[in-house]
C-alpha positions in Angstrom: 12.1 -20.9 -33.5 14.4 -18.2 -35.0 13.3 -15.4 -32.8 13.4 -17.3 -29.5 15.3 -15.9 -26.6 16.1 -16.4 -22.9 13.5 -14.4 -21.0 13.5 -13.6 -17.3 10.1 -13.1 -15.8 10.2 -11.5 -12.2 6.8 -12.1 -10.6 4.6 -15.2 -10.7 1.4 -13.5 -9.8 -1.8 -14.2 -12.1 -0.5 -11.9 -15.0 3.4 -13.0 -14.6 2.5 -16.6 -14.6 0.3 -16.3 -17.7 3.1 -14.4 -19.6 5.7 -17.0 -18.6 3.3 -19.7 -19.8 2.7 -18.1 -23.2 6.4 -17.4 -23.7 7.4 -21.0 -23.0 4.5 -22.0 -25.4 5.9 -19.9 -28.2 9.4 -21.4 -27.9 11.3 -19.1 -25.5 13.6 -20.4 -22.8 11.9 -18.7 -19.6 13.3 -18.2 -16.0 10.6 -17.6 -13.6 11.3 -16.0 -10.1 8.9 -15.1 -7.5 9.4 -14.0 -3.8 7.4 -16.9 -2.6 9.4 -19.6 -4.6 6.7 -22.3 -4.4 4.3 -20.3 -6.5 7.1 -20.0 -9.2 7.6 -23.8 -9.1 3.9 -24.5 -9.3 3.8 -22.4 -12.6 7.0 -24.0 -13.8 5.5 -27.7 -13.2 2.7 -26.9 -15.4 4.3 -25.1 -18.2 6.6 -26.2 -21.0 9.8 -24.2 -21.4 9.6 -22.4 -17.9 12.1 -23.0 -15.1 11.7 -21.7 -11.6 14.8 -20.0 -10.4 15.1 -19.3 -6.7 17.8 -16.4 -6.8 16.7 -13.3 -8.6 20.3 -12.6 -9.8 20.6 -16.0 -11.4 17.3 -15.5 -13.2 18.2 -12.4 -15.0 21.7 -13.4 -15.9 22.3 -14.1 -19.4 18.7 -13.2 -20.3 18.0 -11.0 -23.3 14.8 -9.6 -22.0 14.0 -9.1 -18.2 10.3 -8.5 -17.6 9.2 -7.2 -14.2 5.5 -8.1 -13.6 5.2 -7.1 -9.7 2.5 -5.5 -7.4 3.8 -2.0 -7.2 6.8 0.5 -7.8 8.3 -0.4 -4.4 8.4 -4.0 -5.1 9.9 -3.4 -8.5 12.6 -1.0 -7.1 13.5 -3.5 -4.4 13.8 -6.6 -6.7 15.7 -4.7 -9.4 18.1 -3.1 -7.0 19.4 -6.5 -6.0 19.3 -8.0 -9.7 20.3 -5.2 -11.9 24.1 -5.6 -11.7 23.4 -9.1 -13.2 21.9 -8.1 -16.3 24.1 -8.7 -19.5 25.1 -5.5 -21.3 22.7 -6.0 -24.2 19.7 -7.0 -22.0 16.4 -5.1 -22.1 14.4 -4.5 -19.1 10.8 -4.5 -19.8 8.9 -2.9 -16.8 5.6 -4.3 -17.3 4.0 -3.7 -13.7 1.5 -0.9 -13.1 3.4 1.5 -11.1 2.5 5.1 -12.3 4.6 7.5 -14.0 6.3 8.9 -10.9 7.5 5.3 -10.0 8.2 4.6 -13.7 10.5 7.6 -13.8 12.5 6.4 -10.7 13.0 3.0 -12.3 14.0 4.5 -15.5 16.7 6.3 -13.5 17.7 3.1 -12.0 18.1 1.6 -15.3 20.0 4.6 -16.8 22.4 4.7 -13.6 23.3 1.0 -14.5 23.5 1.5 -18.2 20.6 -0.9 -19.0 18.1 -0.4 -21.7 14.6 0.3 -20.3 10.9 0.2 -21.6 8.3 1.4 -19.6 5.6 -1.0 -20.9 2.6 -2.0 -19.0 -0.1 -3.9 -20.7 -3.8 -3.6 -21.3 -5.3 -7.0 -20.7 -5.2 -9.7 -17.9 -4.5 -13.4 -17.9 -6.7 -14.8 -20.5 -5.3 -12.4 -23.3 -1.7 -13.1 -21.8 -2.2 -16.9 -22.4 -3.7 -16.4 -25.8 -1.1 -13.6 -27.0 -3.5 -11.0 -27.2 -2.3 -8.3 -24.7 -2.0 -4.7 -26.0 1.4 -3.2 -25.1 1.7 0.4 -24.1 5.4 0.9 -24.6 7.5 4.0 -24.0 11.3 4.1 -24.7 13.7 4.6 -27.4 12.9 2.8 -31.0 16.1 0.7 -30.7 15.2 -0.5 -27.3 11.6 -1.3 -28.4 13.0 -3.2 -31.5 15.2 -5.4 -29.4 12.2 -6.3 -27.2 10.0 -6.8 -30.1 10.1 -10.5 -30.7 9.2 -11.1 -26.9 6.3 -8.6 -27.0 5.0 -9.7 -30.2 4.5 -13.1 -28.8 2.4 -11.8 -25.9 0.4 -9.2 -27.6 -1.7 -8.6 -30.6 -0.5 -4.9 -30.6 2.5 -3.2 -29.5 1.8 0.6 -29.3 4.8 2.9 -29.1 3.3 5.7 -27.0 6.2 7.7 -26.1 9.9 7.8 -25.0 9.6 8.4 -21.3 6.9 7.2 -19.0 3.9 7.6 -21.2 3.2 3.8 -21.0 2.7 4.1 -17.2 0.4 7.1 -17.6 -1.8 5.7 -20.5 -2.1 2.4 -18.2 -3.7 4.4 -15.4 -6.1 6.1 -17.8 -7.1 2.7 -19.3 -7.6 1.0 -15.9 -9.6 4.1 -14.6 -11.8 3.6 -17.6 -11.9 -0.1 -16.9 -12.9 0.1 -13.3 -15.6 3.0 -14.0 -17.2 0.9 -16.9 -17.4 -2.3 -14.7 -18.9 -0.1 -11.7 -21.5 1.2 -14.4 -22.4 -2.2 -15.8 -23.3 -3.6 -12.4 -25.5 -0.3 -11.7 -27.1 -0.8 -15.1 -27.7 -4.4 -14.5 -29.6 -3.3 -11.3 -31.7 -0.8 -13.5 -32.4 -3.8 -15.8 -33.8 -5.8 -12.7 -35.9 -3.0 -11.5 -37.5 -2.4 -15.0 -37.8 -6.2 -15.5 -35.4 -6.1 -18.5 -33.8 -9.5 -19.4 -29.9 -9.3 -19.2 -29.8 -11.1 -22.4 -32.0 -8.8 -24.1 -30.0 -5.8 -23.0 -26.8 -7.3 -24.3 -28.3 -8.0 -27.5 -29.5 -4.6 -28.1 -26.1 -3.3 -27.2 -24.3 -5.6 -29.6 -26.7 -4.5 -32.3 -25.2 -1.0 -32.1 -22.1 0.7 -31.4 -22.4 0.7 -27.7 -21.3 -2.8 -27.0 -18.0 -3.1 -25.0 -16.5 -6.7 -25.3 -14.8 -6.5 -21.9 -18.3 -5.3 -20.2 -20.4 -7.9 -22.1 -18.2 -10.6 -20.6 -18.5 -9.3 -17.1 -22.3 -9.5 -17.3 -21.9 -13.3 -17.5 -19.6 -13.2 -14.5 -21.8 -11.0 -12.7 -25.0 -13.0 -13.1 -23.3 -16.2 -12.0 -21.3 -14.6 -9.2 -18.2 -16.1 -10.7 -15.3 -13.8 -9.4 -12.1 -15.8 -10.1 -9.5 -13.3 -11.3 -9.0 -11.9 -13.9 -8.0 -8.6 -12.6 -8.2 -8.5 -8.9 -10.3 -5.7 -7.1 -7.4 -4.6 -4.9 -5.3 -4.0 -7.9 -8.0 -1.8 -9.6 -8.1 0.2 -6.2 -4.3 0.5 -6.1 -4.3 1.9 -9.7 -7.0 4.5 -9.0 -5.1 5.7 -6.0 -1.9 6.0 -8.3 -4.0 8.2 -10.7 -5.4 10.3 -7.6 -1.8 10.7 -6.7 -1.3 12.8 -9.8 -4.8 14.4 -10.3 -7.6 14.5 -7.8 -10.2 12.2 -8.7 -13.5 13.5 -10.4 -16.9 13.0 -8.4 -17.4 10.0 -10.7 -14.0 8.5 -10.2 -14.3 9.1 -6.3 -17.6 7.0 -6.4 -15.9 4.2 -8.2 -13.1 4.3 -5.8 -15.5 4.1 -2.9 -17.0 1.2 -4.5 -13.9 -0.6 -5.1 -12.9 0.1 -1.5 -16.2 -1.2 -0.2 -15.8 -4.5 -2.3 -12.2 -4.9 -0.9 -13.8 -4.4 2.7 -16.4 -7.1 2.0 -13.7 -9.6 1.5 -13.5 -9.7 -2.3 -10.0 -7.9 -2.5 -8.5 -10.9 -4.5 -11.5 -11.6 -6.8 -12.0 -10.3 -10.2 -13.4 -6.7 -10.8 -16.9 -8.2 -11.5 -17.2 -8.7 -7.8 -18.2 -4.9 -7.5 -21.6 -6.3 -8.3 -21.8 -8.4 -5.1 -24.4 -6.1 -3.5 -27.0 -6.3 -6.4 -30.0 -8.3 -5.7 -30.6 -11.1 -8.3 -33.7 -10.7 -10.7 -37.0 -11.7 -8.9 
């Protein structure tokens, strides 16, 4: 493919693995690194065009785009501090982890200190949209940097939104994830209301979809909640992390504090690595 390039993906968690797989499927040469090397090898074994590399420096050397898809800002800073001197001069670092604007600013400073082009570019969407090339990119950086990374971003996303030139991508992502967590908790609670009123869930969804109130993400969550099928998706512990990142900037409203408490209780109940739909674990099934 004319636009194919060498892409380094640092992080083989659910999202990083899905991104690497999609990029391999769309013709890119993908090098995948993970702190636990076995995880990267497992992904590469099942994905075309993906090679697991054990040394992070070797992973990024020669790549035109380097994507970090790690748990938090501390993890990204630690990994990139070791790897950044191995990036080619014309490489673009696409920082796709959800780290919040404070950490994103520090990472942008690390890139600037080393003369590396940097995009603050988390995504809206999880594993299934990544595999389908339907992520929404929330990209902040210069027009030139975005243009250079665009072929890779386009193969992963249905939309690339240029939201600013600094750390606006990370800021928007926290707002999006707060909305996602709050709406999922709300859906669980409304299903409990349906149960108490004797309203069939399929009828409830049919009414939502007949008007402007349907939210596809939450409609999907109803099926997961009703079947207690919580395979991630987006893990509860990550949603809790992101709510706390937002709280570090602005104290949570009473509503978001309740959402945070629900996420924390879900983690404490042992659902930390399960899909966000697991906030529904306490709801009694319909009689």
